[in-house]
C-alpha positions as CSV (number, residue, x, y, z in Angstrom):
1,M,0.0,0.0,0.1
2,S,1.7,3.3,-1.1
3,T,-1.2,5.7,-1.3
4,L,-4.4,6.6,0.7
5,T,-7.0,3.9,0.6
6,L,-10.5,4.1,2.2
7,Y,-12.0,1.1,4.5
8,D,-15.8,1.1,4.9
9,T,-16.6,-0.8,8.0
10,T,-20.8,-0.3,7.5
11,L,-21.6,-3.4,7.0
12,R,-19.6,-4.6,10.5
13,D,-19.3,-1.7,12.6
14,G,-22.0,0.3,11.7
15,T,-24.4,-2.1,12.5
16,Q,-23.6,-1.8,15.8
17,G,-25.5,1.7,15.8
18,E,-28.3,1.7,18.3
19,G,-31.5,1.2,15.4
20,I,-29.6,0.0,12.7
21,S,-30.4,-3.7,11.5
22,L,-29.8,-5.1,7.9
23,S,-30.6,-7.9,6.1
24,V,-28.8,-9.9,3.8
25,A,-30.2,-8.1,0.9
26,D,-29.7,-4.5,2.3
27,K,-25.7,-5.3,3.0
28,L,-25.3,-6.7,-0.8
29,A,-27.2,-3.5,-1.9
30,I,-25.0,-1.1,0.2
31,C,-21.7,-2.7,-0.9
32,E,-22.4,-2.5,-4.6
33,R,-23.1,1.3,-3.6
34,L,-19.8,1.8,-2.1
35,D,-18.1,0.1,-4.9
36,E,-19.7,2.2,-7.1
37,L,-18.3,5.2,-4.6
38,G,-14.7,4.0,-5.0
39,V,-14.5,2.7,-1.6
40,H,-11.1,0.8,-1.6
41,Y,-11.9,-2.2,0.8
42,I,-15.6,-3.3,2.2
43,E,-15.8,-5.1,5.3
44,G,-18.7,-7.1,4.8
45,G,-19.2,-8.6,8.9
46,W,-17.6,-11.3,11.0
47,P,-18.7,-14.2,9.5
48,G,-18.1,-16.8,12.7
49,S,-20.7,-14.5,14.9
50,N,-23.9,-15.1,13.3
51,P,-25.9,-16.8,10.5
52,R,-26.4,-13.5,8.7
53,D,-23.1,-12.6,8.0
54,A,-22.0,-16.0,7.3
55,E,-25.0,-15.8,4.4
56,F,-23.9,-12.4,3.3
57,F,-20.3,-14.0,2.6
58,E,-21.7,-17.0,0.8
59,R,-24.0,-15.1,-1.4
60,A,-21.2,-12.1,-2.0
61,K,-18.9,-14.6,-3.6
62,S,-21.1,-14.7,-6.7
63,M,-20.7,-10.8,-6.4
64,T,-18.5,-8.7,-8.9
65,L,-16.8,-5.8,-7.5
66,N,-15.4,-3.3,-10.2
67,S,-12.6,-1.6,-8.0
68,A,-13.7,-2.2,-3.8
69,T,-12.1,-5.6,-2.2
70,L,-14.2,-7.3,0.0
71,T,-13.0,-8.1,3.7
72,A,-13.8,-10.1,6.2
73,F,-13.5,-9.4,10.1
74,G,-12.7,-11.4,13.1
75,S,-10.7,-11.8,16.0
76,T,-7.4,-13.4,16.5
77,R,-7.5,-17.1,18.2
78,R,-8.6,-17.9,21.3
79,A,-5.7,-18.2,23.9
80,N,-4.1,-21.0,24.6
81,I,-5.1,-23.3,21.4
82,S,-3.8,-23.5,18.2
83,A,-4.9,-21.0,15.0
84,G,-5.6,-24.0,13.1
85,E,-8.2,-24.9,16.2
86,D,-9.9,-21.8,16.2
87,A,-13.3,-21.9,14.9
88,N,-13.2,-18.0,14.1
89,L,-10.8,-18.8,12.1
90,A,-11.8,-21.2,10.3
91,A,-14.9,-19.3,9.3
92,L,-12.9,-16.5,8.1
93,L,-11.1,-18.4,5.7
94,E,-14.4,-20.1,4.7
95,A,-15.8,-16.7,3.7
96,E,-12.8,-16.9,1.1
97,T,-12.2,-13.1,0.6
98,P,-8.9,-12.1,-0.6
99,V,-8.4,-9.7,2.7
100,V,-8.9,-10.8,6.2
101,T,-8.8,-8.1,9.3
102,L,-8.2,-9.6,12.4
103,V,-8.8,-7.6,15.8
104,G,-6.2,-8.0,18.7
105,K,-5.5,-6.5,21.7
106,S,-2.8,-4.0,22.2
107,W,-3.7,-2.4,25.7
108,D,-2.4,-4.6,28.8
109,L,-5.4,-3.7,30.7
110,H,-7.4,-5.6,28.2
111,V,-4.9,-8.7,28.3
112,T,-5.0,-9.0,31.8
113,R,-8.6,-7.8,32.9
114,V,-10.9,-8.5,30.2
115,L,-9.0,-11.2,28.2
116,E,-7.5,-12.8,31.8
117,T,-4.3,-14.4,30.0
118,S,-1.2,-13.1,29.9
119,L,1.0,-10.6,27.7
120,E,3.0,-12.9,26.1
121,E,0.4,-15.4,25.1
122,N,-1.6,-12.3,23.9
123,L,1.4,-11.4,21.4
124,A,1.6,-15.4,20.4
125,M,-2.1,-15.2,19.5
126,I,-1.3,-12.1,17.5
127,S,1.5,-13.5,15.7
128,D,-0.2,-17.1,15.3
129,S,-3.6,-15.6,13.9
130,V,-1.8,-13.6,11.5
131,S,0.6,-16.0,10.0
132,Y,-1.8,-18.7,9.6
133,L,-3.6,-16.8,7.5
134,V,-1.1,-15.5,5.7
135,E,0.0,-19.3,4.9
136,Q,-3.4,-19.6,3.6
137,G,-3.0,-17.3,1.2
138,R,-5.0,-14.5,2.9
139,R,-4.0,-10.8,2.9
140,V,-4.2,-9.4,6.5
141,F,-5.0,-6.1,8.4
142,F,-4.9,-6.2,12.1
143,D,-7.2,-3.9,13.9
144,A,-4.6,-2.7,17.3
145,E,-7.9,-2.3,19.3
146,H,-7.7,0.5,22.1
147,F,-4.3,1.3,20.9
148,F,-4.2,5.0,21.9
149,D,-5.5,4.2,25.0
150,G,-2.8,1.0,25.5
151,Y,-0.1,3.3,24.3
152,K,-0.6,6.2,26.9
153,A,-0.7,3.2,29.4
154,N,1.9,1.1,28.4
155,G,4.1,2.4,25.3
156,H,6.3,-0.2,24.8
157,Y,3.7,-3.2,24.8
158,A,1.4,-1.5,22.4
159,I,4.6,-1.4,20.2
160,Q,5.2,-5.0,20.8
161,A,1.6,-5.3,19.4
162,V,2.1,-3.9,16.4
163,N,5.4,-5.5,15.8
164,A,4.1,-9.0,16.4
165,A,1.3,-8.0,13.4
166,A,3.8,-6.7,11.4
167,V,6.8,-9.3,11.6
168,A,3.7,-12.5,11.0
169,G,2.8,-10.8,7.9
170,A,-0.2,-7.8,8.2
171,E,0.1,-5.5,5.5
172,C,-1.4,-2.9,7.5
173,V,-1.9,-2.5,11.1
174,V,-5.0,0.5,12.1
175,L,-4.3,2.0,15.2
176,C,-8.0,2.3,16.8
177,D,-8.8,4.9,19.5
178,T,-12.3,2.5,20.5
179,N,-13.3,4.5,23.2
180,G,-13.0,7.5,21.2
181,G,-11.9,9.6,23.5
182,L,-8.9,11.2,21.8
183,M,-8.1,14.8,20.9
184,P,-6.6,15.1,17.2
185,D,-3.2,16.6,18.4
186,E,-3.0,13.3,20.6
187,I,-3.6,10.9,17.8
188,A,-1.1,13.1,15.8
189,S,1.7,12.6,18.2
190,I,1.5,9.0,18.7
191,V,1.1,8.3,15.3
192,H,4.1,9.9,14.5
193,Q,6.3,8.4,17.0
194,V,4.9,4.7,16.1
195,R,6.1,5.8,12.9
196,Q,9.2,6.2,14.0
197,R,9.1,2.6,15.9
198,T,7.9,0.5,13.0
199,D,8.1,0.2,9.0
200,V,4.7,-1.5,8.7
201,E,1.9,0.7,7.2
202,L,-0.5,2.4,9.5
203,G,-4.0,2.7,9.2
204,I,-6.7,4.6,11.6
205,H,-9.9,3.9,13.1
206,T,-11.9,6.5,15.3
207,H,-14.7,6.4,17.1
208,N,-16.9,9.9,17.5
209,D,-17.6,10.1,21.6
210,A,-15.9,13.2,22.1
211,D,-17.0,14.4,18.4
212,M,-13.7,14.2,17.1
213,A,-13.8,11.0,14.7
214,V,-13.4,12.8,11.8
215,A,-10.6,15.2,13.0
216,G,-8.9,12.8,14.6
217,A,-8.9,10.7,11.3
218,I,-7.6,13.5,9.3
219,A,-4.9,14.4,12.3
220,A,-3.6,10.6,11.7
221,V,-3.7,11.1,8.1
222,R,-1.1,14.3,8.2
223,A,0.7,12.0,10.7
224,G,1.7,9.5,8.1
225,V,-1.3,6.7,8.1
226,T,-2.2,5.3,4.5
227,Q,-5.5,3.5,5.4
228,V,-8.4,5.7,6.9
229,Q,-11.4,3.6,7.9
230,G,-14.8,4.6,8.7
231,T,-18.7,4.3,8.1
232,M,-20.9,5.6,5.9
233,N,-22.9,8.9,7.7
234,G,-20.7,7.9,10.6
235,Y,-23.3,4.6,12.0
236,G,-21.6,2.6,14.5
237,E,-21.8,2.2,18.4
238,R,-22.8,4.5,20.9
239,C,-21.8,7.7,18.9
240,G,-20.5,6.3,15.8
241,N,-18.0,6.0,13.6
242,A,-15.6,8.7,11.9
243,N,-18.1,9.5,8.9
244,L,-16.6,8.2,5.8
245,V,-18.7,10.8,3.7
246,S,-16.9,13.6,5.5
247,L,-13.7,11.7,5.4
248,I,-14.0,11.5,1.4
249,A,-14.9,15.2,1.1
250,N,-12.2,16.2,3.5
251,L,-9.4,14.1,2.0
252,K,-10.3,15.0,-2.2
253,I,-11.2,18.4,-1.7
254,K,-9.5,20.0,1.4
255,L,-5.8,17.8,1.2
256,G,-6.2,17.3,-2.5
257,I,-5.9,13.8,-1.8
258,E,-7.0,11.6,-4.9
259,C,-9.0,9.0,-2.8
260,V,-11.7,8.7,-4.9
261,S,-12.7,10.2,-8.7
262,D,-14.2,13.3,-9.5
263,E,-17.3,11.5,-11.0
264,Q,-17.3,9.9,-7.7
265,L,-17.0,12.6,-5.4
266,A,-20.0,13.6,-7.4
267,S,-22.5,11.0,-6.1
268,L,-21.3,11.6,-2.7
269,T,-24.3,13.1,-1.7
270,D,-26.4,10.7,-3.5
271,A,-24.7,7.8,-1.4
272,S,-25.1,9.1,1.9
273,R,-28.7,9.4,1.1
274,Y,-29.3,5.5,-0.4
275,V,-27.3,4.3,2.7
276,A,-29.8,5.9,5.0
277,E,-32.6,4.8,2.9
278,V,-31.2,1.1,3.0
279,A,-30.5,1.2,6.5
280,N,-34.1,3.1,7.3
281,M,-32.1,5.7,8.9
282,P,-33.4,9.4,8.8
283,T,-31.2,11.5,6.7
284,L,-29.3,14.4,9.4
285,S,-30.3,18.1,7.4
286,S,-27.3,19.7,9.4
287,Q,-24.7,16.7,8.2
288,P,-21.7,18.3,6.3
289,Y,-21.4,18.2,2.8
290,V,-24.5,16.2,1.9
291,G,-27.3,17.3,4.6
292,G,-30.3,19.2,3.1
293,S,-29.0,22.5,5.0
294,A,-25.2,22.1,4.6
295,F,-25.7,25.2,2.0
296,A,-28.7,26.4,2.9
297,H,-28.7,30.5,3.6
298,K,-31.5,31.9,5.8
299,G,-30.5,35.0,7.0
300,G,-30.9,37.8,4.7
301,L,-27.4,38.8,4.6
302,H,-26.1,35.5,3.9
303,A,-28.5,35.0,0.9
304,S,-27.9,38.4,-0.7
305,A,-24.1,37.7,-0.4
306,V,-24.4,34.5,-1.9
307,S,-26.5,35.3,-4.7
308,K,-23.6,37.9,-6.0
309,V,-20.6,35.5,-5.0
310,E,-21.0,31.8,-4.0
311,H,-18.1,31.1,-2.3
312,S,-18.8,34.2,-0.2
313,Y,-21.0,32.1,2.3
314,Q,-20.0,28.6,1.1
315,H,-16.9,26.7,1.5
316,I,-17.2,24.7,-1.6
317,Q,-19.3,24.6,-4.9
318,P,-22.1,22.3,-3.7
319,R,-22.7,20.1,-6.6
320,S,-19.0,19.0,-6.4
321,I,-20.7,16.3,-4.1
322,G,-23.9,16.3,-5.4
323,N,-25.7,18.8,-3.6
324,D,-27.1,22.1,-4.1
325,K,-27.2,25.6,-2.0
326,R,-30.8,26.4,-1.2
327,V,-32.0,29.5,-0.2
328,I,-34.7,29.8,2.9
329,V,-37.6,32.3,3.0
330,S,-38.6,32.7,6.7
331,D,-39.0,36.2,9.1
332,L,-35.0,36.6,8.8
333,S,-35.1,36.9,5.3
334,G,-34.3,39.6,3.3
335,R,-35.6,40.7,-0.1
336,G,-32.7,38.7,-2.0
337,N,-34.0,35.3,-0.1
338,I,-37.7,36.4,-1.7
339,L,-36.3,37.0,-5.0
340,W,-34.0,34.4,-5.2
341,R,-36.6,31.7,-4.2
342,A,-39.3,33.4,-6.1
343,R,-37.2,32.9,-9.6
344,E,-36.2,29.3,-8.7
345,L,-39.9,28.2,-7.6
346,C,-42.0,30.1,-10.6
347,P,-39.6,31.4,-12.8
348,D,-42.5,32.1,-15.0
349,A,-43.5,34.7,-12.1
350,E,-41.6,38.1,-11.7
351,L,-41.4,40.1,-8.4
352,T,-40.4,43.8,-8.2
353,Q,-38.5,45.1,-5.4
354,A,-41.5,46.7,-4.2
355,Q,-43.4,43.8,-4.2
356,A,-40.7,41.5,-2.6
357,R,-40.5,44.0,0.1
358,Q,-44.4,43.5,0.3
359,L,-44.1,39.6,0.5
360,L,-41.6,39.4,2.9
361,E,-43.3,42.1,5.1
362,E,-46.6,39.2,5.0
363,I,-44.4,36.3,5.6
364,K,-43.0,37.9,8.5
365,E,-46.7,39.0,9.7
366,R,-47.7,35.2,8.9
367,E,-44.5,33.8,10.9
368,N,-45.6,35.7,14.0
369,R,-49.0,33.9,13.8
370,G,-47.4,30.2,13.2
371,F,-46.7,29.4,9.8
372,L,-43.3,28.4,8.8
373,Y,-42.2,28.4,5.1
374,E,-39.0,27.0,5.3
375,G,-40.8,23.6,4.7
376,A,-43.9,24.7,3.0
377,E,-42.4,25.7,-0.8
378,A,-45.4,25.1,-2.6
379,S,-47.2,28.0,0.2
380,F,-44.6,30.3,-0.6
381,E,-44.9,29.4,-4.3
382,V,-49.0,30.4,-4.0
383,L,-48.0,33.6,-2.4
384,V,-45.4,34.8,-5.1
385,R,-48.7,34.2,-7.7
386,R,-51.3,35.6,-5.8
387,M,-48.9,38.6,-6.5
388,Q,-49.0,38.7,-10.3
389,P,-50.5,40.7,-12.3
390,G,-54.0,39.2,-13.3
391,Y,-53.4,36.4,-11.4
392,K,-56.8,34.8,-10.0
393,P,-56.9,31.6,-7.6
394,P,-58.7,28.6,-9.6
395,F,-61.0,28.8,-6.6
396,A,-62.1,30.7,-3.6
397,L,-64.0,29.4,-0.2
398,V,-67.4,30.8,0.5
399,D,-67.5,28.7,3.8
400,F,-67.5,25.5,5.5
401,V,-69.4,23.9,8.3
402,S,-67.6,21.1,10.0
403,M,-69.3,18.8,12.4
404,V,-68.2,15.8,14.6
405,E,-70.6,13.4,16.3
406,K,-70.4,10.6,18.8
407,R,-72.8,8.3,19.0
408,S,-72.7,5.6,22.1
409,N,-73.9,2.6,22.0
410,G,-74.9,3.0,25.8
411,N,-71.8,1.6,27.5
412,G,-69.4,4.5,26.6
413,V,-68.3,2.8,23.6
414,G,-69.2,3.7,19.9
415,D,-68.4,5.2,16.8
416,I,-67.5,8.8,15.6
417,A,-68.7,10.6,12.8
418,S,-67.3,13.5,10.7
419,Q,-68.8,15.9,8.5
420,V,-68.6,19.0,6.6
421,M,-70.8,20.9,4.4
422,L,-68.7,23.4,2.1
423,K,-69.0,25.9,-0.6
424,V,-66.8,27.0,-3.1
425,Q,-66.6,29.3,-5.8
426,V,-65.4,28.8,-9.4
427,D,-65.8,30.9,-11.8
428,D,-69.2,32.6,-11.4
429,E,-70.7,29.5,-9.7
430,V,-70.4,28.3,-6.3
431,M,-70.7,24.6,-5.6
432,H,-72.3,23.4,-2.3
433,T,-71.2,19.6,-1.2
434,A,-70.9,17.5,1.6
435,A,-68.7,15.1,2.8
436,E,-68.0,12.5,5.6
437,G,-64.4,11.3,6.6
438,N,-63.1,9.5,9.3
439,G,-62.0,12.9,10.8
440,P,-62.8,16.5,10.3
441,V,-59.9,16.9,8.4
442,N,-60.4,13.7,6.1
443,A,-64.4,14.7,5.8
444,L,-62.9,18.2,4.7
445,D,-60.4,16.9,1.9
446,H,-63.0,14.8,0.8
447,A,-65.3,17.8,0.4
448,L,-63.3,20.1,-1.6
449,R,-62.3,17.3,-4.3
450,K,-65.8,16.6,-4.5
451,A,-66.6,20.1,-5.5
452,L,-63.3,20.9,-7.1
453,E,-63.0,17.9,-9.7
454,Q,-66.2,18.6,-11.5
455,F,-63.9,21.5,-12.8
456,Y,-60.8,19.8,-12.6
457,P,-61.1,16.3,-12.9
458,D,-57.5,15.7,-13.4
459,L,-57.0,16.7,-9.5
460,Q,-58.1,13.1,-8.8
461,S,-54.2,12.4,-9.2
462,V,-53.6,14.7,-6.3
463,R,-53.4,13.1,-2.9
464,L,-51.9,13.8,0.5
465,L,-49.1,11.7,1.7
466,D,-48.5,13.3,5.5
467,Y,-50.5,15.3,7.6
468,K,-48.2,16.9,10.7
469,V,-49.7,19.0,13.6
470,R,-47.4,20.9,16.0
471,V,-48.3,23.1,19.1
472,V,-46.6,26.5,18.3
473,D,-47.3,28.1,21.8
474,Q,-47.2,25.3,24.0
475,G,-48.1,27.7,27.2
476,S,-51.8,28.3,25.8
477,G,-52.8,24.2,26.6
478,T,-55.9,23.3,24.2
479,G,-56.3,26.8,22.9
480,S,-52.9,26.8,21.6
481,V,-52.0,28.2,18.2
482,V,-51.2,24.8,16.0
483,R,-49.4,24.7,12.7
484,V,-50.5,21.9,10.2
485,L,-47.3,21.1,7.2
486,I,-49.3,18.8,4.7
487,E,-47.1,16.7,1.9
488,S,-48.6,16.0,-1.2
489,T,-48.0,14.4,-4.8
490,D,-49.4,13.6,-8.2
491,G,-47.1,10.6,-8.6
492,Q,-44.5,12.4,-10.2
493,R,-43.6,15.1,-7.7
494,T,-44.3,15.7,-4.3
495,W,-44.8,19.5,-2.5
496,S,-45.4,20.7,0.7
497,T,-47.6,23.7,2.3
498,V,-48.6,25.1,5.7
499,G,-51.4,26.2,7.8
500,S,-51.6,27.9,10.9
501,S,-54.3,28.9,13.6
502,E,-56.0,28.5,16.8
503,N,-58.3,26.0,15.4
504,I,-57.1,22.8,13.7
505,I,-59.6,22.7,11.2
506,E,-58.9,26.2,9.9
507,A,-55.2,25.5,10.0
508,S,-55.6,22.5,8.2
509,W,-57.8,24.1,5.6
510,F,-55.4,26.8,5.0
511,A,-52.7,24.2,4.0
512,L,-55.3,21.9,2.6
513,S,-56.3,24.5,-0.1
514,D,-52.8,25.6,-0.5
515,S,-51.8,22.5,-1.9
516,F,-54.9,22.0,-4.4
517,E,-54.4,25.6,-5.9
518,H,-50.7,25.2,-6.0
519,W,-51.0,22.0,-8.3
520,L,-53.9,24.0,-10.4
521,S,-51.9,26.9,-10.9
522,R,-48.9,24.5,-12.1
523,E,-50.8,22.9,-14.2
524,R,-52.2,25.8,-15.4
525,T,-56.0,24.7,-15.5
526,A,-57.2,27.0,-13.2
527,V,-60.4,29.3,-14.1
528,T,-60.2,32.9,-13.1
529,V,-63.2,33.8,-11.0
């Protein structure tokens, strides 16, 4: 190994994160995506630990990877037996991966108090296991577990563990900050010292318990390691591992290390979100580089500046890693935010400076009443269109009546019926409808559709995906202002709208009617009133 290589352990160390459970199919899918990203080594799991990992390696034998090398993970032999008798080492060989990563103890505390064996026997366990696998035709990496804590406690013994693996034939010894508590300068100093005392290639494996995993790994690279281990999105036990997504971006963009190609770098955001989706984990909006908020500009001064000179408030070009900048509209916005977002969402509409100022004041007033336009871009677009000369909405509410009836069967149990009677005006015609639903909002949705679909039959394709309610001012109890967010789709795209009121039905009406008006305006089927 003469250049820096990326080693992913999402499929093994990442699955130790709370809430993460990957099926064999999930692991195979992620493995293929990591290969496309350009990761050099993919740790598939621990074949001797559970049937799922054993099945993964069996199915992976027929998988073709274009650039990555699949590795199997396991521990050194047990104490006081030969390597050939160890079931874990046998399982590693059965996985038939070209590379095996062995984990072993390098902290004397763990040797004597956890393994409960002698320091000499632990060194023999390392040496025997590595040499046995090498003799069987495997390339071997050695993960020196708890290395940095071990080095600080007994540097001489920690180096002995490193050299035992190196002499036995390990290609790379990976120094692990397993407890995740070291500062980057400590890691750099210790790596530099180890570099002076051994010729073997060194790697780095950091955990994020002090929120320093990425910084620690970067410090180790600067000090001379040639392999960097991490997990996608930083998944892992406790506070997680070094985030491989951030590591790739930092290594490539900030340090100029060609660890992936430019094309692979441009797929980084997509890869991060793909793995999150397969792992059924939420995407973190604030995640550096690839998060939805990584290049989002909310403050008016920021948005104004970035519209003139992008790098004035952005440390990189977002599209280089497959992300994009966003200008957010809120009560903190300036006219620049309004004009930028209006051009982006509805390029066929134009706002003057005066209209932008007027719209900004309206948004500030609305957000003071509980509306929130950051996550409701369709509602913002409706406000923009309403300011266009000659624009008339596709429908207008005349009134509605909502009723909820509890029908008891005499013992306190019974059905609840909801009904809405609604009048809307389209052109010169007023349509009066009524509909039932499993709740008042559902009934309102049915009634509005019933009225509008007679004029706009294509509206049948629009349906609600999500409905969320949040209390805005929690101190007022059941009289609090609530905010309703609705996500809708027509099967091809999705959009979000917002409403706010002390009355949850009225708040729902604002969000629901915005959703329909947004779609009808986009489809240019609106009939002027």
